[in-house]
C-alpha positions, 0 to 999 in steps of 0.5 A, a space after each residue: 615765245 619763252 622756253 624754259 628747260 625742265 631737267 626734272 621732266 627730262 623735257 621742256 615746258 613752254 610758257 605760253 605768251 598768248 598775246 604773241 601766239 600769232 607772232 611766234 617770233 614773226 614766223 607764223 601767219 594767219 589766213 582764211 582758206 577755202 577748199 571743197 566749199 569749207 573755209 579754214 582758219 589756218 596758221 601757216 609757217 615756212 617756205 611753201 616750196 618745202 615739203 608740207 606738214 599738216 598738223 591736226 589738233 585734238 578735240 578737247 573743249 577749247 581746242 584749236 590749232 594755236 593752243 596745240 601747235 604754235 610753240 613747235 611751228 617755228 622749229 618745223 618751219 626751218 625745214 617744212 611748209 607747216 599748215 595748222 588749221 582750226 578743224 571744223 567745229 573748233 576755233 575760227 573755222 566756218 561751220 557748215 550748215 547743216 551741222 553733221 549729226 554724228 561723230 563720223 559725220 564730223 570726221 568726214 567733214 574734216 576729211 574734206 576740209 583738210 584735203 580741200 585746204 591742201 588743194 587750195 594751197 597747191 599741195 599734192 602730197 603732205 606729211 601729217 601729224 595727228 594728235 588725239 582726235 586729230 589722229 583718228 582724222 589722220 587715219 581716216 584720211 590715210 584710208 580714203 586718199 592714201 596717195 595724198 599722204 606721205 609720212 605720218 606721226 600720231 600722238 596719243 591717237 584715238 581711232 583704236 579700241 581702248 577703255 574710256 578712262 575716267 578722265 576721258 569721260 569727264 572731258 566728254 561730259 564737261 558741257 553738262 557742268 561747264 564751271 571753271 573749277 571742273 574745266 581746270 581739273 580736266 585740263 590738269 589731267 592732260 599733263 604728267 605733272 600739272 603743278 610743274 607745268 609752267 604756263 598751265 594756269 594760263 593755258 586753262 584760263 585761255 582755253 576756258 574762255 574759248 570753250 565757254 564762248 557762247 558761239 563756240 559752245 552752241 556747236 561744241 555741245 552738239 559735237 562733243 555729245 556726238 563723241 560721247 555717244 559714238 566715239 567707238 565708231 572712229 575705231 579703225 578696223 585691222 583690215 583697213 589699217 593693214 592696207 595702209 602703205 604709209 610709214 607711221 611714227 607713233 608717240 604715246 605718253 606713258 602716263 597718258 590718263 586721257 587716251 590709254 597706251 592700249 590704243 597705240 599698241 593696237 595701232 602698232 599691231 595692225 599698221 604695216 610700217 609703224 614704230 611706237 615710242 613710249 615717252 616717260 614723264 608724259 601725259 596726253 600733251 607729249 608735244 608740250 612736255 617732250 618736244 625735246 625728244 620728239 623734234 629730232 625723231 620727227 625730223 629724222 622720220 620726215 627726212 630733214 636730218 640724219 641719225 
């Protein structure tokens, strides 16, 4: 894993070494784990006796746990037991038959997947980090089984009212015209400055291969169509947000063109115990672009370090 400093971005960019993703300095291991009747392809790192952190990725075409989290898992594994599944409908996790027929159906299936995964691993309570769609999933988990969730981090989360940006519309319509040039445009919109994002083209190439794999496309077309036609059903009502007892740390890229800052402003307004940090020079990939800032704040939030 190669990390290069990026003074101009006030963060650092990660150069992807895709052939060594699973190795990640020997820290990450890969398992298939079944819980509540659902089988998850899962990346694990760290000591299972330490506090658990569940990492939930987003829903862009080609998304999966490794592309979202592999670079930060070794850092978190120093103090935590880190669990990063391919969410149902993505990567190598087994898709149930019949498939869910709505966006809320997919979220409900993933709620069962995540709690089943924690149960199978013997984890009674976990911290959760949710990115984008993974944030909406996290909020649903918090509302359904609050005692199984400890502290929470949300990053560029959906699950709150906000305008459909042109970039989000293009993302959700990708499979109507799944050419490489168009996919590249969609992925570039995730970054603050794609031209200076080291490893960007490798990310695009590898995620495009996954997004257009025939087996994955068959599911992804239906799944993303359900988001296109019903993403607003994921919005969490103020009444439910106000009942959540969890301490929540929210990150949002100031230049996020996919999910606007308005969504996090809504969440901070209605969650009782939440703080919001807006990251400058960051788009929708804050965990890649501003990990230097996020890491210490997350470790303080989760109790691994002091101010």
